[in-house]
mmJSON file of the N, C-alpha and C atoms, coordinates in Angstrom:
{"data_MODEL":{"atom_site":{
"group_PDB":["ATOM","ATOM","ATOM","ATOM","ATOM","ATOM","ATOM","ATOM","ATOM","ATOM","ATOM","ATOM","ATOM","ATOM","ATOM","ATOM","ATOM","ATOM","ATOM","ATOM","ATOM","ATOM","ATOM","ATOM","ATOM","ATOM","ATOM","ATOM","ATOM","ATOM","ATOM","ATOM","ATOM","ATOM","ATOM","ATOM","ATOM","ATOM","ATOM","ATOM","ATOM","ATOM","ATOM","ATOM","ATOM","ATOM","ATOM","ATOM","ATOM","ATOM","ATOM","ATOM","ATOM","ATOM","ATOM","ATOM","ATOM","ATOM","ATOM","ATOM","ATOM","ATOM","ATOM","ATOM","ATOM","ATOM","ATOM","ATOM","ATOM","ATOM","ATOM","ATOM","ATOM","ATOM","ATOM","ATOM","ATOM","ATOM","ATOM","ATOM","ATOM","ATOM","ATOM","ATOM","ATOM","ATOM","ATOM","ATOM","ATOM","ATOM","ATOM","ATOM","ATOM","ATOM","ATOM","ATOM","ATOM","ATOM","ATOM","ATOM","ATOM","ATOM","ATOM","ATOM","ATOM","ATOM","ATOM","ATOM","ATOM","ATOM","ATOM","ATOM","ATOM","ATOM","ATOM","ATOM","ATOM","ATOM","ATOM","ATOM","ATOM","ATOM","ATOM","ATOM","ATOM","ATOM","ATOM","ATOM","ATOM","ATOM","ATOM","ATOM","ATOM","ATOM","ATOM","ATOM","ATOM","ATOM","ATOM","ATOM","ATOM","ATOM","ATOM","ATOM","ATOM","ATOM","ATOM","ATOM","ATOM","ATOM","ATOM","ATOM","ATOM","ATOM","ATOM","ATOM","ATOM","ATOM","ATOM","ATOM","ATOM","ATOM","ATOM","ATOM","ATOM","ATOM","ATOM","ATOM","ATOM","ATOM","ATOM","ATOM","ATOM","ATOM","ATOM","ATOM","ATOM","ATOM","ATOM","ATOM","ATOM","ATOM","ATOM","ATOM","ATOM","ATOM","ATOM","ATOM","ATOM","ATOM","ATOM","ATOM","ATOM","ATOM","ATOM","ATOM","ATOM","ATOM","ATOM","ATOM","ATOM","ATOM","ATOM","ATOM","ATOM","ATOM","ATOM","ATOM","ATOM","ATOM","ATOM","ATOM","ATOM"],
"id":[1,2,3,4,5,6,7,8,9,10,11,12,13,14,15,16,17,18,19,20,21,22,23,24,25,26,27,28,29,30,31,32,33,34,35,36,37,38,39,40,41,42,43,44,45,46,47,48,49,50,51,52,53,54,55,56,57,58,59,60,61,62,63,64,65,66,67,68,69,70,71,72,73,74,75,76,77,78,79,80,81,82,83,84,85,86,87,88,89,90,91,92,93,94,95,96,97,98,99,100,101,102,103,104,105,106,107,108,109,110,111,112,113,114,115,116,117,118,119,120,121,122,123,124,125,126,127,128,129,130,131,132,133,134,135,136,137,138,139,140,141,142,143,144,145,146,147,148,149,150,151,152,153,154,155,156,157,158,159,160,161,162,163,164,165,166,167,168,169,170,171,172,173,174,175,176,177,178,179,180,181,182,183,184,185,186,187,188,189,190,191,192,193,194,195,196,197,198,199,200,201,202,203,204,205,206,207,208,209,210,211,212,213],
"type_symbol":["N","C","C","N","C","C","N","C","C","N","C","C","N","C","C","N","C","C","N","C","C","N","C","C","N","C","C","N","C","C","N","C","C","N","C","C","N","C","C","N","C","C","N","C","C","N","C","C","N","C","C","N","C","C","N","C","C","N","C","C","N","C","C","N","C","C","N","C","C","N","C","C","N","C","C","N","C","C","N","C","C","N","C","C","N","C","C","N","C","C","N","C","C","N","C","C","N","C","C","N","C","C","N","C","C","N","C","C","N","C","C","N","C","C","N","C","C","N","C","C","N","C","C","N","C","C","N","C","C","N","C","C","N","C","C","N","C","C","N","C","C","N","C","C","N","C","C","N","C","C","N","C","C","N","C","C","N","C","C","N","C","C","N","C","C","N","C","C","N","C","C","N","C","C","N","C","C","N","C","C","N","C","C","N","C","C","N","C","C","N","C","C","N","C","C","N","C","C","N","C","C","N","C","C","N","C","C","N","C","C","N","C","C"],
"label_atom_id":["N","CA","C","N","CA","C","N","CA","C","N","CA","C","N","CA","C","N","CA","C","N","CA","C","N","CA","C","N","CA","C","N","CA","C","N","CA","C","N","CA","C","N","CA","C","N","CA","C","N","CA","C","N","CA","C","N","CA","C","N","CA","C","N","CA","C","N","CA","C","N","CA","C","N","CA","C","N","CA","C","N","CA","C","N","CA","C","N","CA","C","N","CA","C","N","CA","C","N","CA","C","N","CA","C","N","CA","C","N","CA","C","N","CA","C","N","CA","C","N","CA","C","N","CA","C","N","CA","C","N","CA","C","N","CA","C","N","CA","C","N","CA","C","N","CA","C","N","CA","C","N","CA","C","N","CA","C","N","CA","C","N","CA","C","N","CA","C","N","CA","C","N","CA","C","N","CA","C","N","CA","C","N","CA","C","N","CA","C","N","CA","C","N","CA","C","N","CA","C","N","CA","C","N","CA","C","N","CA","C","N","CA","C","N","CA","C","N","CA","C","N","CA","C","N","CA","C","N","CA","C","N","CA","C","N","CA","C","N","CA","C","N","CA","C","N","CA","C"],
"label_alt_id":[null,null,null,null,null,null,null,null,null,null,null,null,null,null,null,null,null,null,null,null,null,null,null,null,null,null,null,null,null,null,null,null,null,null,null,null,null,null,null,null,null,null,null,null,null,null,null,null,null,null,null,null,null,null,null,null,null,null,null,null,null,null,null,null,null,null,null,null,null,null,null,null,null,null,null,null,null,null,null,null,null,null,null,null,null,null,null,null,null,null,null,null,null,null,null,null,null,null,null,null,null,null,null,null,null,null,null,null,null,null,null,null,null,null,null,null,null,null,null,null,null,null,null,null,null,null,null,null,null,null,null,null,null,null,null,null,null,null,null,null,null,null,null,null,null,null,null,null,null,null,null,null,null,null,null,null,null,null,null,null,null,null,null,null,null,null,null,null,null,null,null,null,null,null,null,null,null,null,null,null,null,null,null,null,null,null,null,null,null,null,null,null,null,null,null,null,null,null,null,null,null,null,null,null,null,null,null,null,null,null,null,null,null],
"label_comp_id":["MET","MET","MET","GLY","GLY","GLY","ALA","ALA","ALA","LEU","LEU","LEU","GLU","GLU","GLU","ILE","ILE","ILE","ARG","ARG","ARG","GLU","GLU","GLU","GLU","GLU","GLU","LEU","LEU","LEU","GLN","GLN","GLN","ARG","ARG","ARG","TYR","TYR","TYR","ILE","ILE","ILE","GLU","GLU","GLU","ILE","ILE","ILE","GLY","GLY","GLY","ASP","ASP","ASP","LYS","LYS","LYS","GLN","GLN","GLN","PHE","PHE","PHE","LEU","LEU","LEU","ASN","ASN","ASN","THR","THR","THR","LEU","LEU","LEU","TYR","TYR","TYR","GLU","GLU","GLU","THR","THR","THR","ALA","ALA","ALA","LYS","LYS","LYS","ASN","ASN","ASN","TYR","TYR","TYR","MET","MET","MET","GLU","GLU","GLU","GLN","GLN","GLN","LYS","LYS","LYS","ARG","ARG","ARG","LEU","LEU","LEU","ASP","ASP","ASP","ARG","ARG","ARG","MET","MET","MET","ILE","ILE","ILE","ALA","ALA","ALA","GLU","GLU","GLU","GLY","GLY","GLY","GLU","GLU","GLU","ALA","ALA","ALA","ASP","ASP","ASP","ILE","ILE","ILE","LYS","LYS","LYS","ALA","ALA","ALA","GLY","GLY","GLY","ARG","ARG","ARG","LEU","LEU","LEU","HIS","HIS","HIS","SER","SER","SER","GLN","GLN","GLN","LYS","LYS","LYS","ASP","ASP","ASP","VAL","VAL","VAL","GLN","GLN","GLN","LYS","LYS","LYS","MET","MET","MET","ILE","ILE","ILE","GLU","GLU","GLU","ASP","ASP","ASP","TRP","TRP","TRP","THR","THR","THR","LYS","LYS","LYS","GLU","GLU","GLU","LYS","LYS","LYS"],
"label_asym_id":["A","A","A","A","A","A","A","A","A","A","A","A","A","A","A","A","A","A","A","A","A","A","A","A","A","A","A","A","A","A","A","A","A","A","A","A","A","A","A","A","A","A","A","A","A","A","A","A","A","A","A","A","A","A","A","A","A","A","A","A","A","A","A","A","A","A","A","A","A","A","A","A","A","A","A","A","A","A","A","A","A","A","A","A","A","A","A","A","A","A","A","A","A","A","A","A","A","A","A","A","A","A","A","A","A","A","A","A","A","A","A","A","A","A","A","A","A","A","A","A","A","A","A","A","A","A","A","A","A","A","A","A","A","A","A","A","A","A","A","A","A","A","A","A","A","A","A","A","A","A","A","A","A","A","A","A","A","A","A","A","A","A","A","A","A","A","A","A","A","A","A","A","A","A","A","A","A","A","A","A","A","A","A","A","A","A","A","A","A","A","A","A","A","A","A","A","A","A","A","A","A","A","A","A","A","A","A","A","A","A","A","A","A"],
"label_entity_id":["1","1","1","1","1","1","1","1","1","1","1","1","1","1","1","1","1","1","1","1","1","1","1","1","1","1","1","1","1","1","1","1","1","1","1","1","1","1","1","1","1","1","1","1","1","1","1","1","1","1","1","1","1","1","1","1","1","1","1","1","1","1","1","1","1","1","1","1","1","1","1","1","1","1","1","1","1","1","1","1","1","1","1","1","1","1","1","1","1","1","1","1","1","1","1","1","1","1","1","1","1","1","1","1","1","1","1","1","1","1","1","1","1","1","1","1","1","1","1","1","1","1","1","1","1","1","1","1","1","1","1","1","1","1","1","1","1","1","1","1","1","1","1","1","1","1","1","1","1","1","1","1","1","1","1","1","1","1","1","1","1","1","1","1","1","1","1","1","1","1","1","1","1","1","1","1","1","1","1","1","1","1","1","1","1","1","1","1","1","1","1","1","1","1","1","1","1","1","1","1","1","1","1","1","1","1","1","1","1","1","1","1","1"],
"label_seq_id":[1,1,1,2,2,2,3,3,3,4,4,4,5,5,5,6,6,6,7,7,7,8,8,8,9,9,9,10,10,10,11,11,11,12,12,12,13,13,13,14,14,14,15,15,15,16,16,16,17,17,17,18,18,18,19,19,19,20,20,20,21,21,21,22,22,22,23,23,23,24,24,24,25,25,25,26,26,26,27,27,27,28,28,28,29,29,29,30,30,30,31,31,31,32,32,32,33,33,33,34,34,34,35,35,35,36,36,36,37,37,37,38,38,38,39,39,39,40,40,40,41,41,41,42,42,42,43,43,43,44,44,44,45,45,45,46,46,46,47,47,47,48,48,48,49,49,49,50,50,50,51,51,51,52,52,52,53,53,53,54,54,54,55,55,55,56,56,56,57,57,57,58,58,58,59,59,59,60,60,60,61,61,61,62,62,62,63,63,63,64,64,64,65,65,65,66,66,66,67,67,67,68,68,68,69,69,69,70,70,70,71,71,71],
"pdbx_PDB_ins_code":[null,null,null,null,null,null,null,null,null,null,null,null,null,null,null,null,null,null,null,null,null,null,null,null,null,null,null,null,null,null,null,null,null,null,null,null,null,null,null,null,null,null,null,null,null,null,null,null,null,null,null,null,null,null,null,null,null,null,null,null,null,null,null,null,null,null,null,null,null,null,null,null,null,null,null,null,null,null,null,null,null,null,null,null,null,null,null,null,null,null,null,null,null,null,null,null,null,null,null,null,null,null,null,null,null,null,null,null,null,null,null,null,null,null,null,null,null,null,null,null,null,null,null,null,null,null,null,null,null,null,null,null,null,null,null,null,null,null,null,null,null,null,null,null,null,null,null,null,null,null,null,null,null,null,null,null,null,null,null,null,null,null,null,null,null,null,null,null,null,null,null,null,null,null,null,null,null,null,null,null,null,null,null,null,null,null,null,null,null,null,null,null,null,null,null,null,null,null,null,null,null,null,null,null,null,null,null,null,null,null,null,null,null],
"Cartn_x":[0.859,0.0,0.901,0.651,1.445,0.984,1.759,1.468,0.093,-0.251,-1.544,-2.697,-2.602,-3.662,-3.762,-2.619,-2.63,-3.299,-2.949,-3.582,-5.104,-5.519,-6.955,-7.657,-7.042,-7.662,-7.687,-6.592,-6.577,-7.662,-7.832,-8.868,-10.253,-10.5,-11.79,-11.949,-10.889,-10.949,-11.215,-10.559,-10.744,-12.196,-12.768,-14.148,-15.152,-14.907,-15.88,-15.477,-14.259,-13.76,-14.446,-14.567,-15.118,-14.001,-14.367,-13.411,-12.221,-12.466,-11.373,-10.397,-10.931,-10.067,-9.243,-9.895,-9.196,-8.109,-8.412,-7.404,-6.216,-6.491,-5.416,-4.566,-5.213,-4.493,-3.664,-4.245,-3.544,-2.31,-2.452,-1.318,-0.232,-0.649,0.316,1.096,0.391,1.044,1.958,1.476,2.277,3.554,3.437,4.607,5.586,5.066,5.92,6.708,6.026,6.696,7.737,7.44,8.402,9.623,9.424,10.554,11.408,10.776,11.522,12.359,11.8,12.536,13.742,13.538,14.646,15.705,15.283,16.232,17.098,16.469,17.232,18.242,17.828,18.73,19.92,19.671,20.745,21.699,21.159,22.001,22.853,22.264,23.028,24.134,23.837,24.838,25.972,25.627,26.66,27.524,26.911,27.678,28.606,28.118,28.962,30.162,29.919,31.011,32.044,31.577,32.495,33.299,32.671,33.34,34.193,34.174,34.99,34.382,33.11,32.434,31.97,32.879,32.632,32.964,32.383,32.713,33.076,34.115,34.478,33.475,33.469,32.581,32.918,34.199,34.633,34.08,34.15,33.607,32.103,31.396,29.945,29.603,30.325,30.075,30.292,31.327,31.587,30.448,29.944,28.815,27.601,27.322,26.165,26.341,27.526,27.793,27.578,28.046,27.877,26.401,25.623,24.187,23.485,23.82,23.116,23.526,24.72,25.173,24.43,24.049,23.39,21.983,21.371,19.975,19.879],
"Cartn_y":[-1.174,0.0,1.231,2.135,3.351,4.43,5.494,6.586,7.214,7.387,7.994,7.127,5.83,4.921,4.908,4.958,4.996,6.272,7.409,8.682,8.619,8.088,8.0,7.104,5.975,5.07,5.692,6.334,7.024,8.095,8.828,9.86,9.245,8.085,7.411,7.017,6.499,6.147,7.382,8.482,9.725,10.191,10.094,10.55,9.744,8.453,7.632,7.362,7.726,7.409,8.193,7.558,8.252,9.056,9.759,10.63,9.834,8.663,7.857,7.453,7.049,6.703,7.901,9.053,10.26,10.667,10.59,10.924,9.974,8.685,7.696,7.928,8.14,8.398,9.675,10.712,11.989,11.815,11.162,10.962,10.115,9.09,8.241,9.052,9.828,10.646,11.695,12.329,13.359,12.752,11.617,10.949,10.514,10.014,9.594,10.784,11.898,13.073,13.625,13.61,14.074,13.161,11.856,10.936,11.153,11.398,11.684,12.952,13.972,15.22,14.948,14.163,13.838,13.003,12.071,11.262,12.149,13.161,14.085,14.873,15.316,16.07,15.209,13.962,13.044,12.841,12.621,12.414,13.655,14.834,16.075,16.188,15.837,15.873,14.906,13.717,12.733,13.225,13.872,14.427,15.537,16.373,17.427,16.835,15.776,15.129,14.572,13.877,13.302,14.377,15.546,16.642,17.495,17.185,17.927,19.241,19.437,20.668,20.483,20.713,20.47,21.705,21.785,22.83,22.134,22.618,22.074,22.567,21.916,22.352,23.776,24.101,25.457,26.48,26.155,27.045,27.247,26.174,26.255,27.093,26.908,27.714,29.19,29.513,30.913,31.45,30.64,31.063,31.378,30.517,30.72,31.99,32.201,33.425,34.658,34.604,35.734,35.984,34.902,35.057,35.716,35.287,35.82,37.252,37.663,39.048,39.997,39.518,40.369,40.768,40.037,40.32,41.374],
"Cartn_z":[0.0,0.0,0.0,-0.931,-1.044,-0.065,-0.007,0.93,0.663,-0.585,-0.917,-0.422,-0.648,-0.188,1.336,1.993,3.462,3.957,3.343,3.74,3.559,2.416,2.139,3.155,3.47,4.438,5.83,6.206,7.512,7.562,6.473,6.44,6.657,6.064,6.274,7.749,8.344,9.768,10.626,10.289,11.052,10.956,9.762,9.564,10.377,10.595,11.31,12.762,13.13,14.46,15.566,16.725,17.882,18.569,19.632,20.325,20.868,21.418,21.963,20.854,19.708,18.581,18.137,18.004,17.557,18.548,19.841,20.849,20.777,20.609,20.518,19.273,18.157,16.912,17.024,17.604,17.776,18.654,19.789,20.699,20.051,19.31,18.619,17.582,16.784,15.758,16.394,17.455,18.134,18.717,19.362,19.942,18.856,17.751,16.643,16.091,15.865,15.314,16.289,17.563,18.562,18.59,18.493,18.475,17.237,16.085,14.866,15.039,15.693,15.944,16.836,17.887,18.788,18.075,17.241,16.474,15.569,14.931,14.086,14.913,16.107,16.969,17.39,17.72,18.106,16.938,15.749,14.563,14.289,14.432,14.241,15.278,16.518,17.575,17.31,16.851,16.522,15.369,14.384,13.265,13.752,14.667,15.24,15.964,16.719,17.451,16.47,15.435,14.446,13.73,13.522,12.811,13.746,15.036,15.991,16.441,16.171,16.608,18.051,18.96,20.378,21.193,22.39,23.359,24.662,25.298,26.606,27.646,28.791,29.865,30.273,30.285,30.645,29.648,28.349,27.321,27.503,27.777,27.953,29.182,30.267,31.467,31.172,30.39,30.016,29.164,28.218,27.389,28.251,29.201,30.083,30.896,31.43,32.187,31.316,30.078,29.161,28.864,28.689,28.428,29.598,30.806,31.97,32.271,31.881,32.067,31.153,29.973,28.978,29.408,30.292,30.677,31.725],
"occupancy":[1.0,1.0,1.0,1.0,1.0,1.0,1.0,1.0,1.0,1.0,1.0,1.0,1.0,1.0,1.0,1.0,1.0,1.0,1.0,1.0,1.0,1.0,1.0,1.0,1.0,1.0,1.0,1.0,1.0,1.0,1.0,1.0,1.0,1.0,1.0,1.0,1.0,1.0,1.0,1.0,1.0,1.0,1.0,1.0,1.0,1.0,1.0,1.0,1.0,1.0,1.0,1.0,1.0,1.0,1.0,1.0,1.0,1.0,1.0,1.0,1.0,1.0,1.0,1.0,1.0,1.0,1.0,1.0,1.0,1.0,1.0,1.0,1.0,1.0,1.0,1.0,1.0,1.0,1.0,1.0,1.0,1.0,1.0,1.0,1.0,1.0,1.0,1.0,1.0,1.0,1.0,1.0,1.0,1.0,1.0,1.0,1.0,1.0,1.0,1.0,1.0,1.0,1.0,1.0,1.0,1.0,1.0,1.0,1.0,1.0,1.0,1.0,1.0,1.0,1.0,1.0,1.0,1.0,1.0,1.0,1.0,1.0,1.0,1.0,1.0,1.0,1.0,1.0,1.0,1.0,1.0,1.0,1.0,1.0,1.0,1.0,1.0,1.0,1.0,1.0,1.0,1.0,1.0,1.0,1.0,1.0,1.0,1.0,1.0,1.0,1.0,1.0,1.0,1.0,1.0,1.0,1.0,1.0,1.0,1.0,1.0,1.0,1.0,1.0,1.0,1.0,1.0,1.0,1.0,1.0,1.0,1.0,1.0,1.0,1.0,1.0,1.0,1.0,1.0,1.0,1.0,1.0,1.0,1.0,1.0,1.0,1.0,1.0,1.0,1.0,1.0,1.0,1.0,1.0,1.0,1.0,1.0,1.0,1.0,1.0,1.0,1.0,1.0,1.0,1.0,1.0,1.0,1.0,1.0,1.0,1.0,1.0,1.0],
"B_iso_or_equiv":[0.0,0.0,0.0,0.0,0.0,0.0,0.0,0.0,0.0,0.0,0.0,0.0,0.0,0.0,0.0,0.0,0.0,0.0,0.0,0.0,0.0,0.0,0.0,0.0,0.0,0.0,0.0,0.0,0.0,0.0,0.0,0.0,0.0,0.0,0.0,0.0,0.0,0.0,0.0,0.0,0.0,0.0,0.0,0.0,0.0,0.0,0.0,0.0,0.0,0.0,0.0,0.0,0.0,0.0,0.0,0.0,0.0,0.0,0.0,0.0,0.0,0.0,0.0,0.0,0.0,0.0,0.0,0.0,0.0,0.0,0.0,0.0,0.0,0.0,0.0,0.0,0.0,0.0,0.0,0.0,0.0,0.0,0.0,0.0,0.0,0.0,0.0,0.0,0.0,0.0,0.0,0.0,0.0,0.0,0.0,0.0,0.0,0.0,0.0,0.0,0.0,0.0,0.0,0.0,0.0,0.0,0.0,0.0,0.0,0.0,0.0,0.0,0.0,0.0,0.0,0.0,0.0,0.0,0.0,0.0,0.0,0.0,0.0,0.0,0.0,0.0,0.0,0.0,0.0,0.0,0.0,0.0,0.0,0.0,0.0,0.0,0.0,0.0,0.0,0.0,0.0,0.0,0.0,0.0,0.0,0.0,0.0,0.0,0.0,0.0,0.0,0.0,0.0,0.0,0.0,0.0,0.0,0.0,0.0,0.0,0.0,0.0,0.0,0.0,0.0,0.0,0.0,0.0,0.0,0.0,0.0,0.0,0.0,0.0,0.0,0.0,0.0,0.0,0.0,0.0,0.0,0.0,0.0,0.0,0.0,0.0,0.0,0.0,0.0,0.0,0.0,0.0,0.0,0.0,0.0,0.0,0.0,0.0,0.0,0.0,0.0,0.0,0.0,0.0,0.0,0.0,0.0,0.0,0.0,0.0,0.0,0.0,0.0],
"pdbx_formal_charge":[null,null,null,null,null,null,null,null,null,null,null,null,null,null,null,null,null,null,null,null,null,null,null,null,null,null,null,null,null,null,null,null,null,null,null,null,null,null,null,null,null,null,null,null,null,null,null,null,null,null,null,null,null,null,null,null,null,null,null,null,null,null,null,null,null,null,null,null,null,null,null,null,null,null,null,null,null,null,null,null,null,null,null,null,null,null,null,null,null,null,null,null,null,null,null,null,null,null,null,null,null,null,null,null,null,null,null,null,null,null,null,null,null,null,null,null,null,null,null,null,null,null,null,null,null,null,null,null,null,null,null,null,null,null,null,null,null,null,null,null,null,null,null,null,null,null,null,null,null,null,null,null,null,null,null,null,null,null,null,null,null,null,null,null,null,null,null,null,null,null,null,null,null,null,null,null,null,null,null,null,null,null,null,null,null,null,null,null,null,null,null,null,null,null,null,null,null,null,null,null,null,null,null,null,null,null,null,null,null,null,null,null,null],
"auth_seq_id":[1,1,1,2,2,2,3,3,3,4,4,4,5,5,5,6,6,6,7,7,7,8,8,8,9,9,9,10,10,10,11,11,11,12,12,12,13,13,13,14,14,14,15,15,15,16,16,16,17,17,17,18,18,18,19,19,19,20,20,20,21,21,21,22,22,22,23,23,23,24,24,24,25,25,25,26,26,26,27,27,27,28,28,28,29,29,29,30,30,30,31,31,31,32,32,32,33,33,33,34,34,34,35,35,35,36,36,36,37,37,37,38,38,38,39,39,39,40,40,40,41,41,41,42,42,42,43,43,43,44,44,44,45,45,45,46,46,46,47,47,47,48,48,48,49,49,49,50,50,50,51,51,51,52,52,52,53,53,53,54,54,54,55,55,55,56,56,56,57,57,57,58,58,58,59,59,59,60,60,60,61,61,61,62,62,62,63,63,63,64,64,64,65,65,65,66,66,66,67,67,67,68,68,68,69,69,69,70,70,70,71,71,71],
"auth_comp_id":["MET","MET","MET","GLY","GLY","GLY","ALA","ALA","ALA","LEU","LEU","LEU","GLU","GLU","GLU","ILE","ILE","ILE","ARG","ARG","ARG","GLU","GLU","GLU","GLU","GLU","GLU","LEU","LEU","LEU","GLN","GLN","GLN","ARG","ARG","ARG","TYR","TYR","TYR","ILE","ILE","ILE","GLU","GLU","GLU","ILE","ILE","ILE","GLY","GLY","GLY","ASP","ASP","ASP","LYS","LYS","LYS","GLN","GLN","GLN","PHE","PHE","PHE","LEU","LEU","LEU","ASN","ASN","ASN","THR","THR","THR","LEU","LEU","LEU","TYR","TYR","TYR","GLU","GLU","GLU","THR","THR","THR","ALA","ALA","ALA","LYS","LYS","LYS","ASN","ASN","ASN","TYR","TYR","TYR","MET","MET","MET","GLU","GLU","GLU","GLN","GLN","GLN","LYS","LYS","LYS","ARG","ARG","ARG","LEU","LEU","LEU","ASP","ASP","ASP","ARG","ARG","ARG","MET","MET","MET","ILE","ILE","ILE","ALA","ALA","ALA","GLU","GLU","GLU","GLY","GLY","GLY","GLU","GLU","GLU","ALA","ALA","ALA","ASP","ASP","ASP","ILE","ILE","ILE","LYS","LYS","LYS","ALA","ALA","ALA","GLY","GLY","GLY","ARG","ARG","ARG","LEU","LEU","LEU","HIS","HIS","HIS","SER","SER","SER","GLN","GLN","GLN","LYS","LYS","LYS","ASP","ASP","ASP","VAL","VAL","VAL","GLN","GLN","GLN","LYS","LYS","LYS","MET","MET","MET","ILE","ILE","ILE","GLU","GLU","GLU","ASP","ASP","ASP","TRP","TRP","TRP","THR","THR","THR","LYS","LYS","LYS","GLU","GLU","GLU","LYS","LYS","LYS"],
"auth_asym_id":["A","A","A","A","A","A","A","A","A","A","A","A","A","A","A","A","A","A","A","A","A","A","A","A","A","A","A","A","A","A","A","A","A","A","A","A","A","A","A","A","A","A","A","A","A","A","A","A","A","A","A","A","A","A","A","A","A","A","A","A","A","A","A","A","A","A","A","A","A","A","A","A","A","A","A","A","A","A","A","A","A","A","A","A","A","A","A","A","A","A","A","A","A","A","A","A","A","A","A","A","A","A","A","A","A","A","A","A","A","A","A","A","A","A","A","A","A","A","A","A","A","A","A","A","A","A","A","A","A","A","A","A","A","A","A","A","A","A","A","A","A","A","A","A","A","A","A","A","A","A","A","A","A","A","A","A","A","A","A","A","A","A","A","A","A","A","A","A","A","A","A","A","A","A","A","A","A","A","A","A","A","A","A","A","A","A","A","A","A","A","A","A","A","A","A","A","A","A","A","A","A","A","A","A","A","A","A","A","A","A","A","A","A"],
"auth_atom_id":["N","CA","C","N","CA","C","N","CA","C","N","CA","C","N","CA","C","N","CA","C","N","CA","C","N","CA","C","N","CA","C","N","CA","C","N","CA","C","N","CA","C","N","CA","C","N","CA","C","N","CA","C","N","CA","C","N","CA","C","N","CA","C","N","CA","C","N","CA","C","N","CA","C","N","CA","C","N","CA","C","N","CA","C","N","CA","C","N","CA","C","N","CA","C","N","CA","C","N","CA","C","N","CA","C","N","CA","C","N","CA","C","N","CA","C","N","CA","C","N","CA","C","N","CA","C","N","CA","C","N","CA","C","N","CA","C","N","CA","C","N","CA","C","N","CA","C","N","CA","C","N","CA","C","N","CA","C","N","CA","C","N","CA","C","N","CA","C","N","CA","C","N","CA","C","N","CA","C","N","CA","C","N","CA","C","N","CA","C","N","CA","C","N","CA","C","N","CA","C","N","CA","C","N","CA","C","N","CA","C","N","CA","C","N","CA","C","N","CA","C","N","CA","C","N","CA","C","N","CA","C","N","CA","C","N","CA","C","N","CA","C","N","CA","C","N","CA","C"],
"pdbx_PDB_model_num":[1,1,1,1,1,1,1,1,1,1,1,1,1,1,1,1,1,1,1,1,1,1,1,1,1,1,1,1,1,1,1,1,1,1,1,1,1,1,1,1,1,1,1,1,1,1,1,1,1,1,1,1,1,1,1,1,1,1,1,1,1,1,1,1,1,1,1,1,1,1,1,1,1,1,1,1,1,1,1,1,1,1,1,1,1,1,1,1,1,1,1,1,1,1,1,1,1,1,1,1,1,1,1,1,1,1,1,1,1,1,1,1,1,1,1,1,1,1,1,1,1,1,1,1,1,1,1,1,1,1,1,1,1,1,1,1,1,1,1,1,1,1,1,1,1,1,1,1,1,1,1,1,1,1,1,1,1,1,1,1,1,1,1,1,1,1,1,1,1,1,1,1,1,1,1,1,1,1,1,1,1,1,1,1,1,1,1,1,1,1,1,1,1,1,1,1,1,1,1,1,1,1,1,1,1,1,1,1,1,1,1,1,1]
}}}
């Protein structure tokens, strides 16, 4: 089943689904999208580490101090 067919079938389920079904589907979709976002962030972090784009703890503490001074 292709993406278009899945979308169409999901739309039919949404149209006939009760509130409990809609809430479950919504929470499932929301959790899935959040996990995908976190997975992307982890992959970006791993790429930064491999490329040597790192900050020492001392550097980070200095950055934080500078941020709090600006306010």
